[in-house]
Every structure is written in C-alpha cells, then in structure tokens.
C-alpha positions as CSV (number, residue, x, y, z in Angstrom):
1,M,-53.4,-109.4,102.2
2,S,-56.0,-108.7,99.5
3,L,-55.4,-106.4,96.6
4,F,-57.6,-103.6,97.9
5,S,-57.1,-104.0,101.7
6,K,-54.9,-101.8,103.8
7,P,-51.8,-103.4,105.4
8,K,-52.1,-104.5,109.0
9,I,-50.5,-102.0,111.5
10,I,-49.0,-103.2,114.8
11,I,-48.1,-100.7,117.6
12,W,-45.7,-102.0,120.2
13,P,-45.4,-99.4,123.0
14,K,-42.3,-100.1,125.1
15,A,-40.6,-98.1,127.9
16,K,-39.7,-94.7,126.4
17,V,-40.1,-95.8,122.7
18,V,-43.0,-96.8,120.4
19,E,-42.3,-99.3,117.7
20,I,-44.7,-99.4,114.7
21,Y,-44.7,-102.3,112.2
22,I,-46.5,-102.4,108.8
23,D,-47.3,-105.6,107.0
24,R,-45.2,-105.0,103.9
25,K,-41.8,-106.0,102.6
26,E,-40.0,-102.6,102.7
27,N,-40.2,-99.5,104.8
28,N,-42.2,-101.5,107.3
29,T,-41.0,-100.2,110.7
30,I,-40.5,-96.8,112.4
31,T,-39.7,-95.9,116.0
32,F,-40.7,-92.8,118.0
33,D,-39.0,-91.7,121.2
34,L,-42.2,-91.6,123.2
35,D,-43.5,-93.3,126.3
36,L,-47.2,-94.0,125.7
37,W,-47.5,-95.5,129.2
38,Q,-47.1,-92.0,130.7
39,K,-49.4,-89.0,130.3
40,C,-48.5,-87.2,127.1
41,N,-49.7,-83.8,125.9
42,D,-50.7,-82.8,122.4
43,K,-47.2,-81.5,121.7
44,D,-45.6,-84.8,122.7
45,L,-47.9,-86.8,120.5
46,E,-47.8,-84.4,117.5
47,A,-45.2,-86.3,115.4
48,L,-47.0,-89.6,115.9
49,R,-50.4,-88.1,115.1
50,L,-49.0,-86.6,111.9
51,Y,-47.4,-89.9,110.9
52,F,-50.8,-91.7,111.1
53,Q,-52.6,-88.8,109.5
54,Q,-50.2,-88.6,106.5
55,N,-50.2,-92.3,105.9
56,K,-53.9,-92.6,106.3
57,F,-53.6,-95.8,108.3
58,G,-56.8,-97.4,109.5
59,S,-57.2,-99.2,112.8
60,V,-54.3,-101.0,114.5
61,S,-53.5,-103.8,116.8
62,V,-51.6,-103.1,120.0
63,L,-49.1,-105.4,121.7
64,I,-49.1,-105.2,125.5
65,P,-45.8,-106.1,127.2
66,D,-46.0,-108.9,129.8
67,D,-45.2,-106.6,132.7
68,V,-48.5,-104.8,132.0
69,V,-50.6,-107.9,131.6
70,F,-49.8,-110.9,133.8
71,T,-51.0,-114.4,132.8
72,K,-51.8,-116.6,135.8
73,S,-53.4,-120.0,136.0
74,F,-55.0,-121.9,138.9
75,T,-56.3,-125.4,139.1
76,Y,-59.3,-126.9,140.8
77,D,-59.0,-130.6,141.6
78,S,-62.5,-131.2,140.3
79,Q,-64.6,-130.0,137.3
80,I,-66.6,-126.8,137.7
81,D,-68.7,-124.8,135.3
82,N,-68.7,-121.4,136.8
83,I,-66.5,-119.2,139.1
84,D,-67.2,-115.8,140.4
85,K,-64.8,-113.0,139.3
86,K,-64.3,-112.0,143.0
87,E,-62.9,-115.5,143.7
88,V,-60.5,-115.3,140.8
89,I,-59.3,-111.9,142.0
90,G,-58.9,-113.4,145.5
91,L,-56.7,-116.2,144.1
92,A,-54.5,-113.7,142.1
93,T,-54.1,-111.2,144.9
94,G,-50.5,-111.1,146.1
95,L,-49.2,-112.6,142.9
96,V,-48.9,-109.4,140.9
97,N,-47.2,-106.2,141.7
98,F,-50.2,-103.9,141.2
99,S,-53.7,-103.5,142.5
100,I,-56.2,-105.7,140.6
101,D,-59.2,-103.9,139.2
102,P,-62.3,-106.0,138.6
103,D,-62.7,-104.4,135.1
104,A,-59.2,-105.3,134.1
105,I,-59.2,-109.1,134.5
106,E,-60.2,-111.7,131.9
107,Y,-60.5,-115.4,132.5
108,K,-61.8,-118.6,131.1
109,L,-62.2,-122.2,132.3
110,V,-60.4,-125.2,130.7
111,K,-61.7,-128.6,131.7
112,A,-59.4,-131.5,132.1
113,I,-60.2,-135.1,133.0
114,D,-60.2,-134.6,136.8
115,K,-59.7,-130.9,137.2
116,T,-60.5,-127.4,135.9
117,I,-57.9,-124.9,135.0
118,I,-58.6,-121.2,135.4
119,L,-56.7,-119.1,132.8
120,A,-56.5,-115.5,133.9
121,N,-55.1,-112.4,132.2
122,I,-54.7,-109.5,134.7
123,Y,-54.1,-106.0,133.3
124,D,-52.5,-103.0,135.0
125,K,-55.6,-100.9,134.5
126,P,-54.1,-97.4,135.2
127,K,-51.3,-98.1,132.7
128,L,-53.7,-99.5,130.1
129,D,-56.1,-96.6,130.6
130,Q,-53.2,-94.1,130.1
131,L,-52.2,-95.9,126.9
132,K,-55.8,-95.8,125.6
133,S,-56.0,-92.1,126.4
134,N,-52.8,-91.3,124.4
135,L,-54.0,-93.3,121.5
136,S,-57.3,-91.4,121.4
137,I,-55.4,-88.1,121.2
138,I,-53.6,-89.2,118.0
139,N,-57.0,-90.5,116.7
140,V,-56.0,-94.1,116.2
141,G,-58.7,-96.8,116.3
142,V,-57.7,-100.1,117.9
143,D,-58.9,-103.5,116.7
144,K,-57.6,-105.4,119.7
145,F,-55.0,-105.5,122.4
146,S,-52.9,-108.6,122.7
147,S,-50.2,-109.6,125.2
148,V,-46.7,-110.3,123.7
149,S,-46.9,-113.9,125.0
150,S,-50.3,-114.6,123.5
151,A,-49.1,-113.2,120.1
152,I,-46.1,-115.6,120.3
153,S,-48.3,-118.5,121.2
154,N,-50.6,-117.8,118.2
155,T,-47.7,-118.4,115.8
156,I,-46.0,-121.3,117.5
157,S,-49.3,-123.1,118.1
158,T,-49.8,-123.4,114.4
159,I,-46.5,-125.3,114.2
160,Y,-46.6,-127.4,117.3
161,K,-49.9,-128.7,118.5
162,Q,-48.9,-129.9,122.0
163,E,-47.9,-128.0,125.1
164,F,-44.6,-126.2,125.0
165,F,-42.3,-123.8,126.8
166,F,-40.9,-120.8,124.9
167,I,-38.1,-118.5,125.8
168,Y,-38.3,-115.0,124.3
169,P,-35.6,-112.4,124.8
170,L,-36.6,-109.0,126.1
171,N,-33.1,-107.6,126.2
172,D,-29.5,-108.8,126.6
173,Q,-30.2,-110.2,130.1
174,E,-34.0,-110.6,130.5
175,Y,-36.3,-113.2,129.0
176,T,-39.9,-114.2,129.1
177,L,-40.6,-117.9,129.7
178,L,-44.1,-118.9,128.7
179,L,-46.1,-122.2,128.8
180,S,-48.7,-122.6,126.1
181,K,-50.9,-125.0,124.2
182,N,-53.5,-124.4,121.5
183,N,-53.2,-120.6,121.5
184,S,-53.8,-120.5,125.3
185,V,-51.0,-119.2,127.5
186,Y,-51.0,-121.0,130.9
187,M,-48.3,-119.0,132.5
188,T,-45.6,-116.4,131.9
189,V,-42.5,-115.8,134.0
190,N,-39.8,-113.1,133.7
191,I,-36.3,-114.6,134.1
192,K,-32.8,-113.3,133.9
193,G,-29.9,-115.0,132.1
194,P,-27.5,-116.1,130.9
195,S,-27.9,-119.0,133.4
196,L,-31.5,-120.0,133.6
197,D,-32.5,-122.5,136.3
198,I,-36.0,-123.3,135.2
199,Q,-36.6,-126.7,136.7
200,K,-39.1,-125.4,139.3
201,I,-41.1,-123.6,136.5
202,I,-41.0,-126.8,134.4
203,N,-42.4,-128.8,137.3
204,Y,-45.5,-126.5,137.3
205,S,-46.6,-127.9,133.9
206,T,-47.8,-131.0,135.7
207,F,-50.5,-128.9,137.4
208,Y,-52.1,-128.3,134.0
209,F,-51.2,-131.3,131.9
210,S,-51.0,-135.1,132.5
211,T,-47.2,-135.2,132.1
212,I,-44.4,-132.8,132.6
213,T,-43.9,-130.5,129.5
214,K,-40.5,-131.3,127.9
215,K,-40.7,-129.3,124.6
216,I,-38.9,-126.0,124.9
217,Y,-38.0,-123.4,122.2
218,I,-34.8,-121.5,122.6
219,P,-33.7,-118.3,120.6
220,E,-30.9,-118.8,118.2
221,G,-27.6,-116.9,118.8
222,R,-28.1,-116.7,122.6
223,E,-25.5,-118.3,124.7
224,L,-27.9,-119.5,127.4
225,D,-27.2,-122.1,130.1
226,I,-30.5,-123.9,130.6
227,I,-30.3,-125.6,133.9
228,T,-32.8,-128.5,134.4
229,T,-32.8,-132.0,135.8
230,T,-35.5,-133.0,133.3
231,E,-34.2,-134.0,129.8
232,M,-35.8,-131.4,127.6
233,D,-36.6,-131.6,123.9
234,K,-34.8,-128.4,122.8
235,T,-35.6,-126.6,119.6
236,I,-33.7,-123.6,118.3
237,Y,-35.8,-120.9,116.6
238,D,-34.8,-118.0,114.3
239,E,-37.3,-115.1,114.1
240,S,-36.2,-114.1,110.6
241,Q,-36.5,-117.7,109.4
242,I,-40.0,-117.9,110.8
243,A,-41.0,-114.6,109.1
244,Q,-39.7,-115.8,105.7
245,S,-41.6,-119.1,106.0
246,L,-44.8,-117.1,106.7
247,S,-44.1,-114.9,103.6
248,K,-43.4,-111.9,105.8
249,A,-40.5,-109.4,105.9
250,S,-37.6,-111.0,107.7
251,N,-37.1,-108.1,110.1
252,L,-40.5,-108.5,111.7
253,P,-40.2,-109.8,115.3
254,L,-42.1,-112.9,116.4
255,P,-44.9,-111.1,118.5
256,V,-45.6,-108.9,115.5
257,L,-45.8,-111.9,113.2
258,G,-48.4,-113.4,115.6
259,E,-50.6,-110.4,115.1
260,M,-50.1,-110.2,111.4
261,T,-50.7,-113.8,110.7
262,T,-54.3,-114.9,111.2
263,S,-53.9,-118.4,109.9
264,T,-50.9,-120.4,108.7
265,S,-50.4,-124.0,107.6
266,S,-48.5,-126.4,109.9
267,N,-45.0,-126.2,108.7
268,T,-42.4,-127.8,110.9
269,D,-39.6,-126.3,108.9
270,I,-40.4,-122.9,110.2
271,I,-38.4,-123.7,113.2
272,S,-35.2,-125.7,113.1
273,S,-34.2,-128.5,115.5
274,P,-30.7,-128.4,116.9
275,N,-30.0,-131.7,115.2
276,N,-31.4,-130.5,111.9
277,I,-30.8,-126.8,111.7
278,N,-30.2,-126.8,107.9
279,S,-33.0,-129.2,107.0
280,S,-35.2,-128.3,104.0
281,I,-38.3,-129.6,102.2
282,P,-37.4,-132.0,99.2
283,K,-37.9,-130.3,95.8
284,K,-40.5,-132.8,94.7
285,M,-42.6,-132.1,97.7
286,E,-42.2,-128.3,97.1
287,N,-43.4,-128.7,93.5
288,K,-46.4,-130.6,94.7
289,K,-47.3,-127.9,97.2
290,R,-47.0,-125.2,94.5
291,N,-49.4,-127.2,92.3
292,I,-51.9,-127.6,95.1
293,L,-51.8,-124.0,96.4
294,P,-53.8,-122.5,93.5
295,L,-56.5,-125.2,93.9
296,V,-56.7,-124.5,97.6
297,A,-57.0,-120.8,97.0
298,V,-59.9,-121.2,94.5
299,F,-61.6,-123.5,97.0
300,I,-61.3,-121.1,99.9
301,F,-62.5,-118.2,97.7
302,T,-65.5,-120.2,96.6
303,V,-66.4,-121.2,100.1
304,A,-66.1,-117.6,101.3
305,I,-68.4,-116.3,98.6
306,A,-71.0,-119.0,99.4
307,S,-70.8,-118.2,103.1
308,V,-71.5,-114.5,102.4
309,A,-74.5,-115.4,100.2
310,V,-76.0,-117.7,102.8
311,W,-75.5,-115.1,105.5
312,F,-77.2,-112.5,103.4
313,V,-80.2,-114.7,102.7
314,L,-80.6,-115.7,106.4
315,N,-80.3,-112.1,107.7
316,R,-81.9,-109.9,105.0
317,D,-85.1,-109.6,106.9
318,S,-83.6,-109.0,110.3
319,S,-84.0,-105.5,111.7
320,D,-81.4,-106.1,114.5
321,T,-77.7,-105.3,114.0
322,I,-75.6,-108.3,114.6
323,E,-72.3,-107.6,116.5
324,T,-69.4,-110.0,117.0
325,P,-68.9,-110.5,120.7
326,T,-65.6,-109.6,122.1
327,S,-63.4,-112.1,123.8
328,D,-64.2,-110.5,127.2
329,E,-68.0,-110.8,126.5
330,I,-67.5,-114.5,125.5
331,T,-65.4,-115.1,128.6
332,Q,-68.0,-113.5,131.0
333,A,-70.8,-115.4,129.3
334,N,-69.1,-118.7,129.9
335,V,-68.2,-118.0,133.5
336,S,-71.1,-116.0,134.7
337,P,-72.2,-117.1,138.2
338,T,-75.3,-119.2,138.7
339,A,-77.4,-120.1,141.7
340,T,-75.3,-123.2,142.2
341,A,-72.7,-122.7,144.9
342,T,-69.1,-122.7,143.6
343,P,-66.6,-124.6,145.8
344,T,-64.0,-122.4,147.4
345,P,-60.4,-123.7,146.8
346,T,-57.5,-123.9,149.2
347,I,-54.0,-123.0,148.4
348,A,-51.6,-125.9,147.9
349,E,-49.5,-126.9,150.9
350,I,-45.8,-126.1,150.8
351,D,-42.7,-127.8,152.3
352,K,-42.9,-127.5,156.1
353,D,-39.1,-127.9,156.5
354,I,-38.3,-124.5,155.0
355,K,-36.3,-122.0,157.1
356,I,-38.3,-119.0,158.3
357,Q,-37.1,-115.8,160.0
358,I,-39.3,-113.4,162.0
359,L,-38.2,-109.9,162.7
360,N,-40.0,-107.6,165.2
361,A,-39.8,-104.0,163.9
362,T,-41.9,-102.6,166.8
363,D,-41.3,-101.6,170.4
364,I,-43.8,-104.2,171.6
365,N,-42.0,-107.2,173.2
366,G,-43.0,-110.8,172.5
367,Q,-44.6,-110.2,169.1
368,A,-42.1,-112.4,167.2
369,A,-42.8,-115.3,169.6
370,T,-46.5,-114.9,169.1
371,L,-46.2,-115.1,165.4
372,K,-43.8,-118.1,165.8
373,A,-46.4,-119.9,167.8
374,K,-48.9,-119.4,165.0
375,L,-46.4,-120.9,162.5
376,V,-45.7,-123.8,164.7
377,T,-49.5,-124.7,164.7
378,L,-49.2,-124.8,160.9
379,G,-46.4,-127.4,161.1
380,F,-43.3,-125.2,160.7
381,E,-40.4,-125.8,163.0
382,D,-37.2,-124.2,161.6
383,I,-38.1,-120.7,162.8
384,T,-35.6,-118.0,163.8
385,V,-36.8,-114.8,165.7
386,G,-35.1,-111.5,166.3
387,N,-35.5,-107.7,166.2
388,A,-35.3,-105.7,163.0
389,K,-32.6,-103.1,162.6
390,E,-35.2,-100.3,161.9
391,N,-38.8,-99.9,163.1
392,A,-41.6,-100.3,160.6
393,T,-45.2,-99.2,160.6
394,E,-46.6,-102.0,158.4
395,N,-46.3,-105.8,158.2
396,S,-44.3,-107.2,155.3
397,V,-43.4,-110.7,154.1
398,Q,-40.5,-111.4,151.8
399,V,-40.5,-114.7,149.9
400,K,-38.6,-116.5,147.1
401,S,-41.5,-118.0,145.2
402,A,-45.1,-117.2,144.3
403,S,-46.4,-120.5,145.7
404,T,-44.9,-119.6,149.1
405,S,-46.5,-116.1,148.9
406,A,-49.9,-117.6,147.9
407,Y,-49.8,-120.0,150.8
408,F,-49.0,-117.6,153.6
409,G,-51.2,-114.9,152.0
410,S,-54.1,-117.4,152.4
411,K,-53.2,-118.6,155.9
412,F,-52.6,-115.1,157.3
413,K,-55.1,-113.1,155.3
414,T,-56.9,-111.8,158.4
415,D,-54.6,-112.5,161.3
416,F,-51.4,-111.0,159.8
417,P,-52.3,-108.6,156.9
418,A,-49.1,-107.7,155.1
419,T,-47.5,-106.7,151.9
420,Y,-45.9,-109.7,150.1
421,T,-42.9,-109.3,147.8
422,E,-40.9,-111.9,146.0
423,D,-37.6,-110.1,146.2
424,L,-35.9,-112.4,148.7
425,K,-32.5,-113.3,147.1
426,S,-31.9,-116.9,146.0
427,T,-28.8,-116.9,148.2
428,S,-30.7,-116.1,151.3
429,T,-30.6,-118.6,154.2
430,Y,-34.4,-118.2,154.6
431,E,-37.3,-119.0,152.3
432,V,-39.5,-116.5,154.1
433,V,-38.8,-113.4,156.2
434,F,-41.7,-111.9,158.3
435,T,-41.3,-108.3,159.4
436,I,-43.8,-107.2,162.1
437,G,-44.7,-103.5,162.0
438,T,-48.0,-103.4,163.8
439,D,-49.6,-104.4,167.1
440,L,-50.6,-108.1,166.6
441,S,-52.6,-108.4,169.8
442,A,-55.8,-107.3,168.1
443,T,-55.5,-109.6,165.1
444,L,-53.2,-112.6,165.6
445,T,-54.3,-115.7,167.5
446,T,-52.4,-119.0,167.9
447,T,-55.3,-121.1,166.6
448,T,-55.3,-122.6,163.2
449,T,-56.7,-120.7,160.2
450,K,-60.5,-120.5,160.2
451,T,-62.0,-123.3,158.2
452,T,-64.8,-121.2,157.0
453,T,-62.5,-119.4,154.6
454,V,-61.7,-122.4,152.5
455,T,-63.1,-125.8,151.5
456,P,-60.4,-128.4,152.4
457,T,-61.4,-130.8,149.7
458,K,-60.5,-128.4,146.9
459,K,-56.9,-127.5,146.1
460,V,-55.7,-124.5,144.1
461,T,-52.3,-124.0,142.8
462,A,-50.9,-120.6,141.5
463,T,-48.1,-120.1,139.0
464,P,-44.9,-118.3,140.0
465,T,-44.3,-114.7,138.9
466,E,-40.5,-114.5,138.9
467,E,-37.5,-116.7,139.1
468,E,-34.1,-115.2,140.0
C-alpha cells in the first residue's frame, strides 16, 4: 500500500452478519448484525452507513458466498471459438437451485488440445440485486464483486502453478471444495464433514485436465477424514501463516487476502507440507532476498513512471475517454456469437445399471408403466414402479448426483418436464426416483429422444453441485 493511498476495504456479507476487513495491522475488522441479502430500510442500515461515513472509506470490494454464485464447467470434445449464452444457460439449467437470469451469468472458453472447456459463473440475480440496493443506501461504491472461491484461487495460484483441489471451511461441519488452476475456478462443491468422500469429485478433474488432479490443500486443525481411492498429494495450510507471509495481519481470512493481494511472489513456504510443517528459508537465502528487494522496488517504480509517460504521450491528443473494460465485457467480446453455427452438445451418458424407482402420484392408471417403457428404450432395466403415498400436481425427479440430473433433464426435457432435486440420500436404494404428478398422455412417448435437440458427435459434461 502506498504512502498516500487509502487501505483496501473488503465487505463479506454472510447470513445475518456483515464482516468488514481493512488492510492494516490493527483495528482491521468489524462485524455488524445485519443481513444485506434481505431488504433493509434506512433504520436497519444507519449504523453501517455512519461507520463508512465517519471513516471516510472509499470504494470497496465485495466477497460473494458460493451459495449465491455457482461455478460450473462443461466440456466440448472439440475446439470451438464461440458459444451462445442461451446454450450455456441450457447446459446449466437443473444444476443450480435458482432460476438463471441471462444478465447474471458470466462465462469464458478455455481451449485444450482436443476439447474446449466452458467456465461459467452463475449468480442468484435477485439476491445480488438486493445486496446492491442495500449498498447503494449506505452510499458505498463497489470496485468489484468476487466469489469466495475465486478469491481463494487468486492467492493459491501464486504459490502453486498447476491444477489443485482446495478445501475451505464454512463452519464446523460444512466445507467448500474447489478445483482451480491459474486463477480460474473450474468447479465448486459444498460438502459436509468430518468424513469427506470426495473420490467422485476428484474423478471429474479428468474432464478438464490430461490427468487426474492429485494436489489437495487441507485446513490445519481440522480432524477431517478424507476418503479417496486415489493417492493424493496432501498439503496442510494455515490461514494466519499465509497472511504473515504476505505481510498482512494474521487475523485476515484467506478469501480476504485474495482480494487484498493483487500480486505476490511465488513462495512455497507460505503453505506447509504435512512432512515439512516447520520448514523455513535458510538465513543466507533470506539475506539475499532482503538485498535484492530494494533493487526490485526501484526497478518496478522506474518502469511504472516510464509506462505513465509513454501512455500520456500516446494519448494526449485523443479526445475520447479510454475506459478499462470489465471482465463481463471482455467475456462477452470473446464469446459473442458469429454467423458460424455452433455445435450443440449432448449430455454425457451415465451408468445404465443404476436402480430407478417410478411413483405414480396421480389417479391415472398405467402412467408408471408408460414412463418405465420410455426408460427401457434408453437402456435402463433395473426399474421399480409403484404408487406414491400422496397425490402430486407436478412431476419431480430426485437424484443423488448432478451428472444424473443433467442426463435425465436432457433426455426428458420435453416429454417429462419436471423439477429436479439432488436431495436423494446417499443411503437410498435408488439412484433416481421419478414422481409423476401430471397426465403424461399429452407429452410422453415411448420413442427415443428426438435427435434434433442434440448433435451426437459432441459430448458435454457438467460438474456436480453437492456431495452428501
């Protein structure tokens, strides 16, 4: 932080509380009992407004919890240059627990050797709009909004340059598991501990990278039972140690550090390995670093002054105002649709040996058998039919995994419109439970899914949303 600049301010709105962090060594945090995700009146916001007014803080950065912004990734099995936003929304539908607004989705394309990865951030727009409304009442300017997972990724990616998994605690029982590389978050999943069976999630890394991701960061002081069949490269991390290594106050949490630290050197000692928790840099090496730092600082300052001078010369005659494009503008520019047709992907196939249950929750006889016939045409055989205990007026499908939800959501998008939930208990005998609440005679046929809705040569895979 420069001598004359104001310290960075981070607002982290959580359920029922608002945490504020200031980039300084002492008196750097304060908490307000306030829920900025709900509509607040002037009286509710008065204390927070006065706090900002009295301290004369400038603009702030806002951390968005990962239950308000979901990170999803999909893969094409070929390289593409453009994709329409509507298609991205179609791929994500059914994988999040809120309605997707076209104005609240950001995405970018990452090309691999033989495929293209679509990285999507999907915001809960009503909640985000309510947050913005409350912030405007207290007259706070916002530099940017960042998800908690992306802020964590920003910090760890300066330390470890390859792909990695990271477990971050939300409370005593809940954790966020994220997969990231080079400041890009490929997926986030909310999981519950202390026993974490994450093998299925680890397997998803092969959809994005050439090999399975084995690097995983685990919080220190948590008695977690990590259940995997893959031998993982486990690294214990300590938030306070990371903060001190970045010359920040030790009480600042990792997502806040990610927003406060714009650039850091690659220092592997920031995070300790389980086999080398107390390792330190040799004193001779430390002295060399101290001697080099002033020279580096002078060099950076000289380059900065020269860059400003060159910019001024090149732009002094320009009458137009130059604005830095936002990340959303850059994203849309990179993926704007062209006249070239974009291939439509298919959802990846799933195991056809899974157990399925069909419950008829209507007074119309034979509906379960009709739906079963449809499933048989898709290759499923282990299907149990019966009547629901209570009648329903809508169709619903309960599943255990997001990939299963995506598959059936694609196959029955027109024939069996339904609400999909991933709340089926892991101990359930069935992987999928269909509940029929409408008359299927007008929609469901026993023929296979219409081929006009997909292009069979393209395969798309969605990330899971929750692991029990």
